[in-house]
ZAPABA-450373 format. One record per residue (C-alpha): x, y, z. Coordinates in Angstrom, 3 decimals. Layout:
% ZAPABA-450373
     east    north       up
        X        Y        Z
...
***
This chain:
% ZAPABA-450373
     east    north       up
   58.856  167.129  141.270
   59.723  169.853  138.734
   60.110  172.425  141.505
   62.596  170.204  143.365
   64.646  169.681  140.197
   64.733  173.407  139.496
   65.867  173.984  143.071
   68.778  171.572  142.532
   69.644  173.239  139.230
   69.703  176.666  140.890
   72.096  175.345  143.543
   74.318  173.911  140.807
   74.249  177.261  138.989
   75.513  179.001  142.131
   78.303  176.452  142.360
   79.072  177.015  138.675
   79.393  180.746  139.301
   81.781  180.129  142.190
   83.856  177.702  140.132
   84.119  180.088  137.172
   85.162  182.828  139.563
   87.745  180.646  141.328
   89.272  179.722  137.959
   89.439  183.422  137.027
   86.909  182.865  134.240
   84.295  185.253  135.633
   84.010  188.470  133.646
   83.236  191.803  135.227
   82.317  193.387  131.904
   79.095  192.369  130.215
   79.201  191.509  126.522
   77.839  194.030  124.044
   74.379  193.775  122.517
   76.025  192.644  119.292
   77.804  189.801  121.091
   74.593  188.739  122.796
   72.657  188.872  119.504
   74.639  185.970  118.039
   72.574  183.257  116.415
   75.344  180.656  116.662
   75.176  177.901  119.296
   76.854  179.057  122.516
   77.520  182.423  120.772
   80.782  180.871  119.557
   81.275  183.626  117.013
   81.101  186.472  119.521
   82.243  185.304  122.959
   84.170  182.706  124.908
   82.225  179.760  126.321
   82.701  180.955  129.899
   81.173  184.308  128.901
   78.224  182.495  127.351
   77.758  180.496  130.552
   77.857  183.655  132.660
   75.806  186.028  130.528
   73.400  183.737  128.646
   73.135  180.228  130.096
   72.930  180.993  133.823
   70.435  183.881  133.447
   68.219  181.897  131.044
   68.077  178.883  133.328
   67.230  181.090  136.287
   64.435  182.696  134.300
   63.044  179.288  133.361
   63.340  178.194  136.993
   61.422  181.263  138.163
   58.674  180.392  135.692
   58.793  176.667  136.502
   59.080  175.733  132.830
   60.681  172.749  131.138
   63.812  173.075  129.077
   63.095  172.775  125.376
   65.216  169.876  124.178
   67.050  169.449  127.456
   70.500  170.768  128.147
   73.760  169.381  126.831
   76.543  171.838  127.646
   79.154  169.376  128.924
   80.573  168.427  125.499
   81.175  172.089  124.684
   82.744  172.573  128.107
   85.119  169.686  127.457
   86.340  171.443  124.332
   86.368  174.988  125.695
   88.106  174.208  128.979
   90.680  171.734  127.705
   93.381  174.353  128.295
   92.725  174.155  132.040
   94.065  170.605  132.271
   93.219  168.972  135.581
   91.689  172.199  136.881
   88.700  171.635  134.601
   87.475  168.558  136.489
   85.166  170.292  138.982
   83.857  172.650  136.330
   82.994  169.797  133.971
   81.412  167.842  136.822
   79.108  170.795  137.511
   78.141  171.081  133.849
   77.423  167.340  133.748
   75.299  167.654  136.889
   73.278  170.466  135.323
   72.843  168.433  132.130
   71.640  165.434  134.111
   69.233  167.453  136.238
   67.870  169.289  133.210
   67.184  165.919  131.588
   64.719  165.296  134.417
   62.659  168.296  133.304
   61.891  167.057  129.795
***
């Protein structure tokens, strides 16, 4: 069961990458070590949410998937996405739907 859920999450992560790219939110430059060393949730003090998704969230979930582990405490990124992507207006709909899908799937791993 866990393997099937991780497979679905990995597919959703690929879709998330494509959606971030299509909305011109995909960064070609990696954040610095200092930015990545943030201790704040979502690295809010050092990077934009889309950067956190790209450089922290997606790689961490893939690593957990490769190891077949559960997510500690689940995954609730949709509320932050609703705040961070408000400026996109209607264009945020697909992006938020993907985040909600990942949240829901991750809830099945607890």
